[in-house]
N, C-alpha and C positions, 0 to 999 in steps of 0.2 A: 799870771805877776805873779812876784812874791814880792811884800814890804816889811821891812822891817822899822819897830820904833828903838831908839838909842837913847841910853838916860847913861848924864855922865856923873863923879860924884857930887857935882853941885846939887844933882837934882833937876838938873835940866834935861829937855829932851828934844830929840828930832827924829823925823822917818824918812827913810828913803825906800824904792820899788824898784824892781829887776824883773823883767818879763824873760818865759823859758818858754822857745819854740820848739814843737816837737815834730823834726821830717819825718815826712811816711817812706818806708822802705822801697825799695826797685820790688817791681813785680816778674821776678826771672821764670823764664818758658824758652825750651825746648822744641824745635820744630826738625825734621829729616825722618827718611824712613830709617824704622829702625831693625829691617832685614835684608841683607844682600847674600847675593851666592856665594860661593868660593869665586876670588878672580874678581870680583866686584867691588865697588865703593858706596858710601852713603854720604852726604855732606849733613850736620847738624848744624844749625843755625839758631841762637839765642837772642832774645828781644828783652827790653825791659829797663833800658839802663844807658847810659852813655860811655861807661868801661867796663870790660869785659876780660876774664883772665880764666883760661878754659886747661884744666888737668885730663890724663887718659892715661891708659894702661901701656904696657912702654915707654913711660915718661913722655908722653904725648903732652905739649903744652901749646898754647894758643893766647893771643892779646885780641883777638877781634872778633868780634859778633859770630862769622863762621867757622868752623874749622876746616873747613876744606876739605880735599877725599881723606876719609878714611876707611882702613881696609881690617882694620884689630877688634876682634873683639872683646867687647869688654863694655864697662860704664865710663862716660864722658860726663863730668861736672863742669860747670862753668859759675862763676861768682861775676855780679854783675852790680855795677857804681852806678847810682843815678849823681845828677847835678850838684845834689846835696852832702854827697860823700857818701852816703848811706849804701849798704853791701845788702847783698843775698843770692843766696846760693839756690842751681838746681841740677839733678843730674836724668839721663838718658843712655838705658841698654841698647850696646849695638849688638845684633846677633847675627854673626856669620854661618850660613849654612850650607851644606855640601852638594856640593852638583851629583848628578844620577851617577854610578860608574859606566865606563864605556865596554862594553863587549865585541869581540870581532864577527863583523857581519861578513857569509860566506853566502854565495850565489849559486844556484843551480841550475844549470844552462837546459834548454831544450829543443828538442827536434821539429823542423817545419811540420805545419800543420796538427803539431800534437795540442786537440783542445786543452789538456790540462797546464798546457803554457811552461813557463818556469817557476823562480822559488826564490825566496831571501831568508835566510835563518840567522836569528842573531843568537848568537852562543851564550849567552844569557842573559838574567834580567831581575829586577831587586823589586819586592814586593813591598806596594804601595805607589810605586812609578807606573806611569802609562807611555807608552811607546807608539809611534807614528810613522809610517811609513812614506817617504817623501821624494818622487822623481828628482832627474838632474835639474829642474830649477828650483828644489827645494820644497816644491809645495806636494801637499796630500795627495794620496794618490786616490782618484777616483774609485771609489766600491772597493778597498780595501779600510778594513776596519782598526781602527785605535784599540791597542792592547794592553790588557791590565799586567803589569810584570807578577809573574807567579814564584821567580827564585828559579825557574831553567831556562831552557832557550824557549824561542817564540820561532813562528817560524809565515811569512805569508805565502801564499800560493796563487796562481793562477797570473804569473804576471807575463807581459811582454815584454819583449826583448828592449834595453834599455839601462839608463846609470838610475840607482837607488842610493838614499841612506836612510837611516833612522834617528827618529829624534826622540831622547829620552825624556819626559816631563816627570819632576818631584811635586809636592803638594802644596796647596796653598799654604801661608801668602806668599812664597817667593815665588813659586813655581820655577824653580830650575830646573835649566834643561841643557842635554849635551848631544851633540853631535857624532854620530859615527863618521868614519871614513865608505868614502863611496865604495860601491861595489856593482859589476856590470853586467848584466844576467845576457847571455848572447842564444840567438838562435842558428844554431846547425841546421845546415843545410843537408838535405836528404841525398841520397847516392840516387844514379839515375840508371838503373838497369834496366837491361834487356831481355828477351828471352827468344829464340829461336824456332819456330814452328816445325812442323817434322812430321814424316811419313814414315812408317814403319809396318811390315809385313807382317801378319798372322803369326806368330808361335816365334817370330825375330826380337832383335834388341835394337834399340838404338842410342847414340851417345846426344846426350842434352848439350847445349851450347848456350852459354848467353854471356854478355857483359855486364859490367867490367869482371874479370876472373876473382876468383876465390868466393864467390857466393854459394849457396845450396841450395839443393831441388829438392821439393816435397811434392805428395801427391801419391795416388794410387798408380801400385806399378811402379813404383820410382825406388829404384836401389843406387846409390850414391848418384852420380851424374848419367843411370844409364835408366832407359825406359825399354822393360819386357812385356811383349805384348801375349804374352804366351797365354793359351786356351782364352784370348780376347774375344769379343764377337767386332766383327767390323765398326766403327765410328769414330765418332771424337772422344779425348780426352781431355783434361784440363791439368797442367800440371804449373807449378811453381815456384820461381827464382827467387830466392831472397840474398840479399847484399847487406851486408852491415861493415859501416865504416870503423875501423878498428880505434882511431883516435876519439869521435865521439859516440859511440855507439847505435848513432842512428841508422835505422835498415829501412829499407825498401823492398817490396815485391813488386814483381813483372809476372806474366801469366802466357804461358804458351797453349796451342792446342796441338796435340799428337794426334794425328788422325791414322788409326788403323786401318789397313785395308786388306786384300786379299789381294796380292800380287798377281800378274799374270792376270787377273781376269778370274772364270772361276774354272773350276779343277773338273775334267773331262773323261768320264770311262763308259765305258757300256759293256751290258751283260754275255754272257754266253750266248744266248738268247739273240743278241744283236749279230755275234761274229758268227752265228750259224744260219744268218738268213743273209741273203745276197738282196736282199731289196731294202729300200728307203733309203735314206740319207742322213748324214749326224754332221758334229760340228767337233774342231779340237779345238776350243774353246776363243779363235779369233772368225774363222773363215769355216762357213757352212758350205752345203753342198757336197759332201763328200760319202760317197758309194763304200758297202763294205770293203768291197776288194779297197779302194785307195786309201781307205783311213788305216786298214791292215799293211797296205804298202807305203803307209809315210811313217805306222811306226816300225816296222823293219828296217827301214832306212836313217830312221834313227837309231837304231840296234846296231846299224854299221852292217847292217843287211842279213845279218844272220841273228835269231835270237835260240836260243836254247834254253831246254826246260828241263833242269836237274844241272847233273853236272857232268863230265868229261867221263864216258865209260858209262856211265845211265843217265841218261838222255835223250829227247824228242827234240828233233831238229828242224826250225822252221826257215828257209830261206826268202829272199824279197824275189821268189819268179811265180809267175805267172799260176804254174804250176802249183806251187806250195801254197800261194796264197787262196786257189780256189782248195784247195785239199781241208785248208782249214776253216773255211765254207761248211766243207763237206762233212767235218768229224764233230763239230760242235754243234748244239751244246751237248755237253756230258752226261752223265751222273752214277749212280753204281757208288759200291765201298771206296773208298779211298783208300790208295794199297803202294808201296814203293815199286820203281821200275824193274823190271828185270836189268838181272846181271851184265855185264858189259854188252851194253846194249846203246849204242848211238845210234836213233832211229828215226828215219827224216818220218816228217809228219802227213807224207804220202806212201810212207812203208807200213803204217803201225799193224801188228799183224793181228790177226783175228784175237786171240788173246788179251787186244787191249781196246776192244770192240762188242758193241753191242747192237745190235739191227744198225750197222756201219756207222754208229756213232761212241764217241771215248765213253768208255763204262769202268772210268777213276774220276771219282769228283774232284778228286785233289789234283789230276793231273789237268782237267778239264778247269777248273779256275785259276789254276796257276798258267795256264796259255792265257787267257781271256786277261788277268792281272797284268804279263808281262807284257801284252799287247797294248794295254792302258799305259803303264807305266811310259812306254816310247811314244806315246801321239807326238808329244811336244819334246823337243831339245834346248836347252834342259830339261826333264821332267819334272813338270809343277805336281804331279802325281806321288813322286818316287820319294820329293824331299819333304812331304806334308810329314806332321809328328803325331805318331800315335800314342795315345795314354790309355790305361785301364778306365771303362767306364764307357759311355752311350753318348754316342756321336751323332749329332743332328742337324741335319742340312734342306735347303729347300729351294724349291724349282725356282728360276731367275724369270724376273719379268722383263719380257721382250722377246727380241729374238736371237741368233747365235751370237754368243759372246759379251750376254749381259751381265755384270757383277751386281743389280741389284737382285735382292732374295724378294719375293714374293710373299707379304706377310699372312700371317696364321688368322683365322680367325673363328673359334668359338662360339658355337649357337646353341642356345641354351633354351627352353621351354619357356614360357612366360609366364607358366602357370604351374603354381605349387604342385610338386617337390623342385621346380625350376631346374632338372635334371639336365643334362650335357645330352643334345640330341643327335647333334653332328657337327663335326671341325671342316673346315672348308682349309684346304690350301695346307694340309698338314706337315707337317716335317717328316724327313726319311729319317726314323733313327735305326742304328743298327749299336749291339756291343760286341765290345773286345773285353777279355775277361785278362786279369792280371798277370795268370799263367801265360795267356798267349804273349802279352806284351814281354813279361820278364825272359822268355826263350828267344825271343830276337837278339841276335850277336851284333853288338853294333850299336851305332845309333837307330832308336826306336822309332823308324821312320817306315813308310810304304814298301820302300826300296827294303828296308831291314828286313820287312815281312813277307816280300818275294825273295828275299836271301833264303831265308827260312823254307819257306814250302819248296825251292832249289835244292835245298839239305835233304827235307824230309823224304824228298821224293826218288832221292839218291840215297839215302841210308847214311847220312854220314856218320852219324854216332853209332851205326852197327846195331842198333836196340831195333827188331821190328814192331813196326805200330805205332812207334812216336818218334819224336825229335826233341831232342833237349827238354825230355820231361812233359811235352805236352803232345797230343794223340794227334793222329794224320787230320781224322773229323775236325778237330779244333782248328786246325790250321786250315784245312780246305774251307773252313766256315769264316775265318778271319777274310780271305782272299775273297769268297764269295761277297763277303758284307761290303770288302772296298770297293768291290767292283760293282755293287747295285747302290751303294750311299750317295756317291756322286755319278751316277748314271745320268746320262742325257744332260751333263755339265749343269750338276748343282752345286749351290754355291755353301761354304761351310757356314753355319749358326753359331756351334759350337760343343760344346761338350756338357751332357748329366742338364741337359734345357728341360725344366718341369710341363708335363703334360697341359693340357687342359684341364682346370679341375671339373670333377665330375657333378657339381652341384655349382651353379652360378652364384659366383663369387659377389656380384652386384646385386641382384637381391638380398635383402628387401631395403635397400639402401634408400633407392627411388625407380616408381615405376614411371612417373610422369617425364612426357615428351620422350619416351622411348618409342624405336619403330618398329615393328616388326611386320616380316614377309612370311604369309604362308603359317600365321602363328609361332616364329621362331625371333629369338630377340637377338640380334649381331651384337654381338662383341669382341672386346681388344682387337681394333680395327683404326683404320683411319676414318673414322666414324663420321658420318655426313647427316645433319638435320637441317634440313633448307640452307646448304652449302656450309653450315658451319660446321667447323672442321677443326682437329686439333693431332697432330703427330708426334710421336714419342721418338727418340732416339740416342744411343743403341736400344732395342729391344728386342733380344734379351740384355736387360741392364750388371753391370756388378757394382757400382759404389755410387753414379750419377743420370742422368737421364735429361733428356733438352726436352723442353715440349716450342713446338711451334703452332700459335695460334690464326688462324685464319677467321674472319668472321664477314658475312656479309653486309652485318649492318653495327652500328655503334652504338656502345650501353657499356653499363654496366656489368664486368664479369667477374667469374671467380673459379681457378680452377683447383679440387682440394685430393687428397691423397687417401686412402683407405688402407686395411688391410681385408683377408681374407674374410672373417668375422664381421666385416660390415662398419666396423668400430672409424673414426675420423682419425687419422695419427696428424694430419698437418695442412693447413691450408697454404700452398704455394704462390696463389698469384691471386691479388683483390684488385681491383682497379679498374680502370676506363681500357676499354677492347675499342680500337679505332678500323671501321670496316676497312676491308680493300689494302691492309695493311699486315703483314705477318710479323707476329708478335712473340720473340724467343724466351720464353722462362728455362733458367736451370735452378734443377734440384739435385741436392748435394742430400742423398740418401743416409740418415743416421747408421750406425754399424748394426742397431736393435730390429732395425725394421726393413734390412737387407732380406726382403723374402719376396712371394710372389704378392704384388699388390694391384689395385684398384683406381680409375683415375677419374673423375670427373668435373668435366665442363660446364659450365654455367654463364650464358652470355643472353641477355635482354629476353629472358623466361624460356628459352631455349636449353637444350640438355643433351651433352654428348658425355658416352660413358666406354671406356676403354681399360683393358687389363694390362699391366708391367709385370714380364716373365724376369725372375732374378734367377743369375747363374751363379752356382755355390762357388 
């Protein structure tokens, strides 16, 4: 209150008062989110008065407590008036934060069954942002990490088929986010190939077939779509047919078993000694009980009734008559030096001059062996012997198991001394071996078959090249030896085993791997067989092998078992089976022999404390 005393000219006074009231200013305040993401909005609200006046960026004004939706960054100021008319002002800054940049999302499809699954790749990322993989329900994919931006691309792998998107999230306080367009990972179906099993004769080729067309074949002895059984041992071989879908790149394989067999059963020959002996019986590969005369008669009939040894003008002729057949028996076996036949002579077997004979028998090994070879080639029609392909090297055959016509080879057994130095004592069922030189094979004109060898022997007897003592650069004695080797190696219907089959090692290759559980008979250990220890056995096929072996395990008891393979020095190369063996159930184990291990090997089977050991022979 302010009071004033007033005095006039007369000196009189009076006083009066007035009261001054100071009203309080309004308390101005603003609330509302100061940070928004691009494309979003905020609302500022003022308080503290009864009247409001807003100004802001871009000419913004408002006369209410709230601004409404604001989207432009900048400072917003409000003047607040209270009931007394007093005013005050306050401001609030709105910041607009940019959303993460959206990059392209690319899916990678996958083939059915691929454990790696598909993937999603984001073409780029920003440092400071985080990226979350979402499923088609826009929920985070379980097991997939949230990735931090690197400035480069980001990839999520191991995805199942389905729709995906990626959410990019920025920093606090806004955590502004952006969502990519969806992308779909597809599980492409696999092709459904099939491969057809085939049979092929030894030294022949077979065309492989499978579906759908357009696949590729692989496996040992496969070239293109051909499987060639050149010099292979009889038995099963596995090939693979792989089909690739041209659009998706998905591929799948099917396998087929190609069975190599000796066509027509065993190959039958008989030696000069057989043809020179009227007693005994023989087999032609299917039928048994032939007498010598009957077998000669069958051969001559297959030759059309006449067999000419040599060529016209220098030959010995045998006709299918009882008299000529008896003369064959009478004149064989032969011996003596190998030489050409006389000039301008076509002599019947019963009319051989004394110069051709010694003590009534043929005195010319080449002539005698060629007669026997010619009769052997004619045993069957068509000739299973004549079409057999020869090569330089050592040919091995085995006796057949069973009677006439059996096509199962007797397995060879190597018998070793059980005590040091573990030397080879004997061989049971040893193969029959005969060697053919490269010079002899090269001298054969045309196909290198046994029929070709017979033709060479005929030419040598007739001196077709005009050089005495040789034919096509090979001596007559070597040609006679080749004919004799054929007569002997398949004698009594032996079965082809292979070329260049390794003999039994001189020292036991198994010892000193283990002696426990081995059986000995008369102090000799039996190895390389269908071994048996209390009816436990394992067979290996094919044996000899080239690149793979199939083991069949048969055990009288169930138990834990293992099958191991060793080299000849006793070093373990691989455990090819380890697991439970079931009693009375043949279990098959296939072993693809690595190229570095394709040599003679030893295998050892252990089941429930019992052990069987055998040898694998490799065909080079």
